[in-house]
C-alpha positions as CSV (number, residue, x, y, z in Angstrom):
1,X,0.0,0.0,0.0
2,X,1.4,3.4,-1.0
3,X,2.2,6.1,1.5
4,X,0.7,9.0,-0.6
5,X,-0.9,12.1,0.8
6,X,-4.2,10.3,1.5
7,X,-2.6,7.4,3.4
8,X,-3.5,8.8,6.8
9,X,-6.8,10.2,6.0
10,X,-9.8,8.6,7.7
11,X,-13.1,9.4,6.0
12,X,-15.8,10.5,8.3
13,X,-18.0,7.7,9.6
14,X,-21.7,7.8,10.5
15,X,-23.6,5.6,13.0
16,X,-26.1,3.8,10.9
17,X,-28.6,1.0,11.5
18,X,-28.1,-1.7,8.8
19,X,-30.0,-4.7,7.7
20,X,-29.7,-7.2,4.9
21,X,-32.0,-7.2,2.0
22,X,-34.6,-9.1,4.1
23,X,-34.8,-6.1,6.4
24,X,-34.6,-8.1,9.6
25,X,-32.2,-8.0,12.6
26,X,-30.9,-4.4,12.3
27,X,-27.6,-3.5,14.1
28,X,-25.8,-0.2,14.4
29,X,-22.3,0.3,13.1
30,X,-20.0,3.1,12.2
31,X,-20.3,3.1,8.4
32,X,-17.2,4.5,6.5
33,X,-17.2,5.0,2.8
34,X,-13.6,4.9,1.5
35,X,-12.7,6.1,-2.0
36,X,-9.1,4.9,-2.2
37,X,-7.0,2.0,-1.0
38,X,-5.3,4.3,1.4
39,X,-8.5,5.3,3.0
40,X,-9.5,1.6,3.4
41,X,-6.1,1.1,5.2
42,X,-6.7,4.1,7.4
43,X,-10.1,2.8,8.4
44,X,-8.6,-0.6,9.2
45,X,-6.0,1.0,11.5
46,X,-8.7,2.9,13.4
47,X,-10.7,-0.2,14.2
48,X,-12.0,-1.0,17.6
49,X,-12.3,-4.4,19.3
50,X,-15.5,-5.0,17.4
51,X,-13.6,-5.2,14.2
52,X,-14.3,-4.5,10.5
53,X,-16.4,-5.9,7.7
54,X,-16.8,-4.8,4.1
55,X,-20.2,-4.1,2.5
56,X,-21.3,-3.7,-1.0
57,X,-24.8,-3.0,-2.2
58,X,-26.4,-4.8,0.7
59,X,-28.1,-7.6,-1.3
60,X,-27.2,-10.4,1.1
61,X,-30.4,-11.3,2.7
62,X,-29.3,-11.8,6.3
63,X,-26.5,-10.2,8.4
64,X,-23.1,-11.1,6.8
65,X,-22.5,-7.4,5.9
66,X,-23.4,-6.0,9.3
67,X,-21.1,-5.5,12.3
68,X,-22.9,-4.2,15.3
69,X,-20.8,-1.9,17.4
70,X,-17.9,-2.1,14.9
71,X,-16.9,-0.6,11.6
72,X,-18.6,-1.4,8.2
73,X,-16.7,-0.3,5.1
74,X,-19.1,0.7,2.4
75,X,-17.0,-0.2,-0.7
76,X,-19.4,1.2,-3.3
77,X,-17.4,4.4,-3.9
78,X,-14.4,2.3,-5.0
79,X,-16.0,1.7,-8.4
80,X,-13.4,2.3,-11.1
81,X,-12.5,0.1,-14.0
82,X,-8.7,-0.1,-13.8
83,X,-8.0,-2.0,-17.0
84,X,-9.8,-3.7,-19.8
85,X,-8.4,-6.1,-22.4
86,X,-11.2,-5.9,-25.0
87,X,-9.6,-8.5,-27.2
88,X,-9.7,-11.2,-24.6
89,X,-12.5,-9.9,-22.3
90,X,-10.4,-9.6,-19.2
91,X,-11.2,-6.6,-17.0
92,X,-9.6,-5.3,-13.8
93,X,-12.0,-3.5,-11.5
94,X,-12.2,-2.1,-8.0
95,X,-14.3,-4.1,-5.6
96,X,-17.2,-1.6,-5.5
97,X,-17.9,-1.9,-9.2
98,X,-21.4,-3.5,-9.6
99,X,-22.3,-6.2,-12.1
100,X,-24.8,-3.7,-13.4
101,X,-22.0,-1.4,-14.3
102,X,-19.9,-4.2,-15.9
103,X,-22.9,-5.1,-18.0
104,X,-23.6,-1.5,-19.0
105,X,-20.0,-0.9,-20.0
106,X,-19.0,-4.1,-21.7
107,X,-22.1,-5.5,-23.4
108,X,-21.6,-2.9,-26.2
109,X,-18.2,-4.4,-26.7
110,X,-19.5,-8.0,-26.9
111,X,-19.0,-9.2,-23.3
112,X,-21.3,-10.3,-20.5
113,X,-20.5,-11.1,-16.9
114,X,-19.5,-14.7,-16.5
115,X,-22.0,-15.4,-13.8
116,X,-25.0,-13.4,-12.7
117,X,-27.3,-14.0,-9.7
118,X,-30.9,-12.8,-9.9
119,X,-29.9,-9.2,-9.5
120,X,-27.1,-7.3,-11.1
121,X,-27.1,-4.9,-8.1
122,X,-24.2,-6.8,-6.6
123,X,-20.6,-5.5,-6.3
124,X,-17.7,-7.6,-7.6
125,X,-16.4,-7.8,-4.0
126,X,-19.7,-9.1,-2.8
127,X,-19.9,-11.6,-5.7
128,X,-16.5,-12.9,-4.6
129,X,-17.4,-13.0,-0.9
130,X,-20.6,-14.9,-1.5
131,X,-19.2,-16.8,-4.6
132,X,-22.5,-16.1,-6.3
133,X,-24.1,-18.4,-8.8
134,X,-26.7,-18.0,-11.5
135,X,-28.7,-19.9,-14.1
136,X,-25.6,-21.3,-15.7
137,X,-23.9,-23.0,-12.8
138,X,-24.4,-26.4,-14.4
139,X,-22.4,-25.2,-17.4
140,X,-20.0,-22.5,-16.1
141,X,-19.7,-22.8,-12.3
142,X,-19.9,-19.9,-9.9
143,X,-18.4,-16.4,-10.0
144,X,-15.0,-17.2,-8.4
145,X,-14.3,-19.8,-11.1
146,X,-13.9,-16.7,-13.4
147,X,-11.7,-14.6,-11.1
148,X,-8.1,-14.6,-12.3
149,X,-6.6,-12.6,-9.4
150,X,-7.6,-10.3,-6.6
151,X,-5.9,-7.7,-4.4
152,X,-6.7,-8.5,-0.8
153,X,-6.1,-6.2,2.1
154,X,-5.1,-8.3,5.1
155,X,-5.5,-7.7,8.8
156,X,-1.9,-6.6,9.2
157,X,-2.4,-3.8,6.7
158,X,-0.5,-5.4,3.8
159,X,-2.0,-6.0,0.4
160,X,-1.5,-9.4,-1.3
161,X,-2.3,-10.3,-4.9
162,X,-4.0,-13.6,-4.6
163,X,-4.5,-16.1,-7.5
164,X,-5.9,-19.6,-7.6
165,X,-2.6,-21.0,-8.6
166,X,-0.2,-18.8,-6.6
167,X,-2.0,-18.8,-3.3
168,X,-4.8,-21.4,-3.6
169,X,-5.5,-21.7,0.2
170,X,-6.2,-18.0,0.6
171,X,-7.9,-17.6,-2.7
172,X,-10.4,-20.4,-2.0
173,X,-10.9,-19.3,1.6
174,X,-11.9,-15.9,0.3
175,X,-14.1,-17.3,-2.5
176,X,-17.4,-17.7,-0.6
177,X,-15.7,-16.7,2.7
178,X,-18.2,-13.9,3.5
179,X,-15.5,-11.2,3.8
180,X,-13.7,-12.9,6.7
181,X,-10.2,-13.3,5.2
182,X,-9.7,-9.7,4.2
183,X,-11.0,-6.8,2.1
184,X,-11.1,-7.3,-1.6
185,X,-9.8,-4.1,-3.1
186,X,-9.8,-5.1,-6.8
187,X,-10.2,-8.2,-9.0
188,X,-9.3,-9.4,-12.4
189,X,-12.4,-11.0,-14.0
190,X,-12.7,-13.1,-17.2
191,X,-15.9,-11.9,-19.0
192,X,-18.0,-14.0,-21.4
193,X,-18.1,-13.2,-25.1
194,X,-21.5,-12.6,-26.7
195,X,-22.6,-11.7,-30.2
196,X,-25.8,-10.0,-29.2
197,X,-27.5,-8.7,-26.0
198,X,-30.6,-10.8,-26.7
199,X,-31.3,-14.2,-25.3
200,X,-33.0,-16.9,-27.3
201,X,-35.4,-18.4,-24.8
202,X,-37.3,-21.7,-24.8
203,X,-40.2,-22.0,-22.3
204,X,-42.0,-25.1,-21.1
205,X,-44.9,-25.4,-18.6
206,X,-44.8,-28.6,-16.6
207,X,-47.7,-30.3,-14.7
208,X,-45.8,-31.3,-11.6
209,X,-42.4,-31.4,-9.9
210,X,-41.4,-34.8,-11.4
211,X,-42.0,-33.6,-14.9
212,X,-40.0,-30.4,-14.2
213,X,-37.1,-32.3,-12.8
214,X,-37.1,-34.8,-15.7
215,X,-37.1,-32.0,-18.3
216,X,-34.4,-30.0,-16.5
217,X,-32.1,-33.1,-16.3
218,X,-32.7,-33.9,-20.0
219,X,-31.7,-30.4,-21.1
220,X,-28.6,-29.8,-19.0
221,X,-26.2,-30.1,-21.9
222,X,-28.4,-28.3,-24.4
223,X,-28.6,-24.9,-22.6
224,X,-26.1,-22.7,-20.8
225,X,-28.9,-20.9,-18.8
226,X,-31.8,-22.8,-17.1
227,X,-34.2,-22.0,-14.3
228,X,-37.6,-23.1,-13.2
229,X,-40.2,-21.0,-11.4
230,X,-42.2,-23.3,-9.1
231,X,-45.6,-23.0,-7.6
232,X,-44.9,-23.9,-3.9
233,X,-48.6,-23.7,-3.0
234,X,-49.9,-26.2,-5.6
235,X,-51.1,-29.5,-4.1
236,X,-52.1,-33.0,-5.1
237,X,-51.3,-34.0,-8.7
238,X,-50.2,-30.4,-9.4
239,X,-47.5,-30.4,-6.6
240,X,-44.5,-28.5,-7.8
241,X,-45.9,-27.4,-11.1
242,X,-43.4,-25.2,-12.8
243,X,-42.5,-22.9,-15.7
244,X,-39.0,-23.7,-17.0
245,X,-37.1,-21.1,-19.1
246,X,-33.9,-22.1,-20.9
247,X,-31.7,-19.8,-23.0
248,X,-28.6,-19.0,-24.9
249,X,-27.3,-15.6,-26.0
250,X,-28.6,-15.3,-29.6
251,X,-26.1,-15.3,-32.4
252,X,-26.1,-12.3,-34.7
253,X,-27.5,-14.4,-37.6
254,X,-30.4,-15.4,-35.4
255,X,-31.7,-11.8,-35.1
256,X,-34.2,-10.3,-37.5
257,X,-32.4,-8.0,-40.0
258,X,-33.9,-4.9,-38.4
259,X,-32.4,-5.8,-35.0
260,X,-28.8,-6.5,-36.2
261,X,-27.7,-2.9,-36.2
262,X,-28.5,-2.7,-32.5
263,X,-27.4,-6.2,-31.6
264,X,-25.3,-5.2,-28.6
265,X,-27.6,-2.6,-27.2
266,X,-28.2,-2.7,-23.5
267,X,-30.4,-0.3,-21.6
268,X,-30.5,-0.4,-17.9
269,X,-33.4,1.2,-15.9
270,X,-36.4,0.7,-13.7
271,X,-40.1,0.9,-14.1
272,X,-41.2,1.7,-10.6
273,X,-40.2,2.0,-6.9
274,X,-42.0,0.3,-4.1
275,X,-43.0,2.9,-1.4
276,X,-42.1,2.1,2.2
277,X,-45.8,2.0,3.1
278,X,-46.8,-1.5,2.2
279,X,-48.7,-3.4,4.8
280,X,-46.8,-6.3,6.2
281,X,-49.4,-8.9,5.4
282,X,-49.8,-8.1,1.7
283,X,-47.9,-11.3,0.6
284,X,-49.9,-14.1,2.1
285,X,-51.1,-17.5,1.0
286,X,-54.3,-16.0,-0.5
287,X,-52.6,-13.3,-2.6
288,X,-49.7,-15.5,-3.5
289,X,-52.1,-18.4,-4.4
290,X,-53.9,-16.1,-6.9
291,X,-50.6,-14.7,-8.3
292,X,-49.2,-18.3,-8.8
293,X,-52.3,-19.4,-10.6
294,X,-52.2,-16.4,-12.9
295,X,-48.4,-16.7,-13.5
296,X,-48.7,-20.4,-14.3
297,X,-51.6,-20.0,-16.6
298,X,-50.1,-17.1,-18.6
299,X,-47.0,-19.1,-19.4
300,X,-47.0,-20.9,-22.8
301,X,-47.2,-24.7,-22.7
302,X,-44.2,-24.8,-25.1
303,X,-42.5,-22.0,-26.9
304,X,-39.1,-21.8,-28.6
305,X,-36.8,-19.1,-29.8
306,X,-38.4,-16.1,-28.0
307,X,-35.9,-13.2,-27.9
308,X,-35.7,-11.5,-24.6
309,X,-33.4,-8.8,-23.3
310,X,-30.9,-9.2,-20.5
311,X,-33.1,-7.7,-17.8
312,X,-36.2,-9.7,-18.8
313,X,-34.3,-13.0,-18.7
314,X,-31.7,-12.5,-16.0
315,X,-32.9,-9.7,-13.7
316,X,-36.7,-9.1,-13.9
317,X,-36.8,-7.9,-10.3
318,X,-34.4,-5.2,-11.0
319,X,-37.2,-3.4,-12.9
320,X,-38.6,-2.5,-9.5
321,X,-36.5,-0.6,-7.1
322,X,-36.7,-1.4,-3.4
323,X,-38.9,-4.4,-4.1
324,X,-38.1,-5.8,-0.7
325,X,-40.5,-3.2,0.8
326,X,-43.4,-5.3,-0.5
327,X,-43.0,-7.3,2.7
328,X,-43.6,-4.4,4.9
329,X,-41.5,-3.4,8.0
330,X,-41.5,-7.0,9.3
331,X,-39.4,-8.1,6.4
332,X,-38.8,-11.5,4.9
333,X,-36.2,-14.2,4.8
334,X,-34.8,-16.1,1.9
335,X,-34.2,-19.8,2.4
336,X,-32.0,-21.6,-0.1
337,X,-30.8,-25.1,0.1
338,X,-29.3,-27.8,-2.0
339,X,-29.7,-31.6,-1.9
340,X,-27.4,-33.8,-4.1
341,X,-28.5,-35.6,-7.2
342,X,-30.0,-38.9,-6.2
343,X,-31.9,-37.3,-3.3
344,X,-34.8,-36.2,-5.4
345,X,-37.2,-37.6,-2.8
346,X,-35.9,-35.1,-0.3
347,X,-36.6,-32.3,-2.7
348,X,-40.1,-33.6,-3.2
349,X,-40.7,-33.9,0.6
350,X,-39.6,-30.3,1.0
351,X,-42.1,-29.1,-1.6
352,X,-44.8,-31.2,0.1
353,X,-44.1,-29.7,3.5
354,X,-44.1,-26.1,2.1
355,X,-47.4,-26.8,0.2
356,X,-49.0,-28.5,3.2
357,X,-48.0,-25.5,5.5
358,X,-49.5,-23.0,3.0
359,X,-46.3,-21.0,3.3
360,X,-46.4,-18.3,0.7
361,X,-43.1,-17.9,-1.1
362,X,-43.4,-14.9,-3.4
363,X,-40.6,-16.3,-5.5
364,X,-39.7,-20.0,-5.7
365,X,-36.8,-21.0,-8.0
366,X,-35.4,-24.4,-8.8
367,X,-32.0,-24.8,-10.5
368,X,-29.5,-27.6,-11.0
369,X,-25.8,-27.2,-9.9
370,X,-22.8,-28.7,-11.6
371,X,-19.5,-29.5,-9.9
372,X,-18.5,-27.2,-7.1
373,X,-15.1,-25.4,-6.9
374,X,-12.5,-25.7,-4.2
375,X,-14.0,-22.9,-2.1
376,X,-14.1,-24.0,1.6
377,X,-17.4,-22.3,2.2
378,X,-18.7,-22.1,-1.4
379,X,-22.3,-23.2,-1.5
380,X,-22.8,-25.0,-4.8
381,X,-22.1,-28.7,-5.3
382,X,-23.8,-31.1,-7.8
383,X,-27.5,-31.3,-7.0
384,X,-30.9,-29.5,-6.9
385,X,-31.1,-26.1,-5.3
386,X,-34.4,-24.5,-4.2
387,X,-34.8,-20.9,-3.2
388,X,-37.8,-19.5,-1.4
389,X,-38.8,-16.0,-0.1
390,X,-41.0,-16.2,3.0
391,X,-42.6,-13.2,4.9
392,X,-41.3,-13.4,8.5
393,X,-44.9,-13.2,9.8
394,X,-46.0,-16.4,8.0
395,X,-47.9,-18.5,10.5
396,X,-46.0,-21.6,11.5
397,X,-42.8,-20.5,9.7
398,X,-40.3,-21.3,12.5
399,X,-41.6,-24.9,12.7
400,X,-41.6,-25.4,9.0
401,X,-38.0,-24.1,8.6
402,X,-36.8,-26.4,11.4
403,X,-38.4,-29.3,9.5
404,X,-36.7,-28.3,6.3
405,X,-33.4,-27.9,8.1
406,X,-33.5,-31.5,9.3
407,X,-34.6,-32.8,5.9
408,X,-31.7,-31.0,4.2
409,X,-29.1,-32.1,6.8
410,X,-30.2,-35.7,6.8
411,X,-29.8,-35.8,3.0
412,X,-26.2,-34.4,2.8
413,X,-27.5,-30.9,1.9
414,X,-26.7,-27.4,3.0
415,X,-28.0,-23.9,3.2
416,X,-26.5,-20.8,1.5
417,X,-24.6,-18.5,3.9
418,X,-25.3,-15.4,1.7
419,X,-29.0,-16.0,2.2
420,X,-28.9,-17.2,5.8
421,X,-30.4,-15.2,8.7
422,X,-31.4,-17.9,11.2
423,X,-29.2,-21.0,10.8
424,X,-28.4,-23.1,13.9
425,X,-24.6,-22.8,14.4
426,X,-24.5,-26.5,15.4
427,X,-25.5,-27.4,11.9
428,X,-22.7,-25.5,10.2
429,X,-20.0,-28.1,10.2
430,X,-22.4,-30.8,9.0
431,X,-23.2,-28.7,6.0
432,X,-19.7,-27.4,5.3
433,X,-17.2,-30.2,6.0
434,X,-14.2,-28.0,5.1
435,X,-15.2,-25.5,7.8
436,X,-12.1,-26.2,9.9
437,X,-9.8,-25.8,6.9
438,X,-11.4,-22.4,6.4
439,X,-10.8,-21.5,10.0
440,X,-7.2,-22.6,9.8
441,X,-6.5,-20.4,6.8
442,X,-8.3,-17.5,8.4
443,X,-6.3,-17.9,11.6
444,X,-3.1,-17.6,9.7
445,X,-4.0,-14.3,7.9
446,X,-6.2,-12.8,10.7
447,X,-5.1,-14.3,14.0
448,X,-6.8,-11.5,16.0
449,X,-10.2,-11.7,14.3
450,X,-10.1,-8.3,12.8
451,X,-12.6,-9.1,10.1
452,X,-15.9,-10.1,11.7
453,X,-19.6,-9.7,11.0
454,X,-22.9,-10.2,12.9
455,X,-23.3,-13.5,11.0
456,X,-19.7,-14.6,11.9
457,X,-20.5,-14.1,15.6
458,X,-23.9,-15.7,15.3
459,X,-22.6,-18.8,13.6
460,X,-19.2,-19.0,15.1
461,X,-17.6,-18.8,11.7
462,X,-14.6,-16.8,13.0
C-alpha cells in the first residue's frame, strides 16, 4: 500500500442501523465510505475491538455485511474500471464496481458477466465474498471460477495479490468466505463473449415437480442458462408445477435483420419504486395463491426461440427498485438449500411440506448445480437447489423451517450463507465439511479476528 498524501486520511463515519435485503435484525455500526485503498487502510488502522467488515450494495439477505458496534466499510465508492483487455475480455476493476456497471460498460463491446445472480445490483467484491451463482452453474460454475486474481487487504495492513494457482488456500478461503479473510480491493475477471445482447429463450410449462425435474435433467447439456419457477402452494397432482425457461445468447445471424444494427444494445433502468408504506401482510397464502395461478396459466405450454433482453431473462426484479419493501416493515427471509443428485425424494418432501403448510413464497426458484469449486465455504455442489422467499410473519414458519433444516441435513444438503439469517450454528460443520480448513486459513491471515460480522459471531464462523 502506498504512502501517498491520503494514506493517513480517515473518511468521516456515520452511525447507521443496517440490515440485509430481508430487512430483519438491524444492528448499528460506524459506516465508513472509503474512496481509495489508502482510506481503506486508514479505516482498518482505526478499528475497535468490534472489528471491521466490508459491505457492497447490501443484497445479502441476512447479516453477513453487518457489524454491530464495529466498523462497516461501504465499498461502493471504489468503483473504477482499472484496465480492460477488449480482445480477450479480461477486466480489472475495483471491488465496488457493480455487475450492473460491468454489463452496461462491456455488453456494447461484446462481453457479458461470466455469472450473474438474480440481480445485477451486486458488487464484484460481494460476488467474490458470496461466490455467487446463477442460471448457468451447471455449465459455467460460480463467480470465483472466473476470477483470475484479486488484491486483498489483510488484517496486518498489507495487500496481497492472490490467485488460484499462486495462493490457492487464501484464494479459495476468500471465495465464498463472506469477507472474513480480508477486504477485496480489486479483482481481475474473465468476461464471457457474446454476439448479441438478446437471449433466445425456450419455455415449457410442466404439470408437476417430477415432470419439471425430468425435463431439466434432460436439457442440462443443451442450454447454458436454465431456471424453473415453481408454484410452492400447488397440491395433489399439481404439486410443484413449474415454468421452465432455458436460454442462450442469440447469435447475430439469429436476429431479425432490423435488430442486427443494434445487436449489442443494453439499456438499464427501472419501471417503478415500491414505497415504504406497504402493509406487512400483503404477501400471504391467498394473494400468492392467486398470483401463482395467474403466472402459471399465462406461461406458454411450449415456446421456442423467443428473444428476450438481458433484464427480462436474468434480472426481472431489477425493474422494481426497493422491491423488498413489499413485505412491509416486518421483512422476509430467503431460504435456499441444495440436496445432491440422487436425493430427489428429499426435494419432493420439502415441496410437500411447504405446500401443506401453506407457506407463501413470493418467488420460488429451482435450479441444477454442476460440480463445485475448491472454495471452503462455497455453496454449490452437484444437485438440486431450491430458493424461497417467506414473509417473516408467516404462521408456523419457524416450525416449517426447522423441519426443512433437518430434511436438508439428513440428505447431505446445505443452506447458503449469503441468504442465511437464522441457521443453527451447530449445523454449520455438518453442511460445510471444510469449515475447519477455512478457520485454519483465516487464523493464519487474521489471528486477532479483525474481520468479523454479525453473521460470523452468530454462527461461530470466525
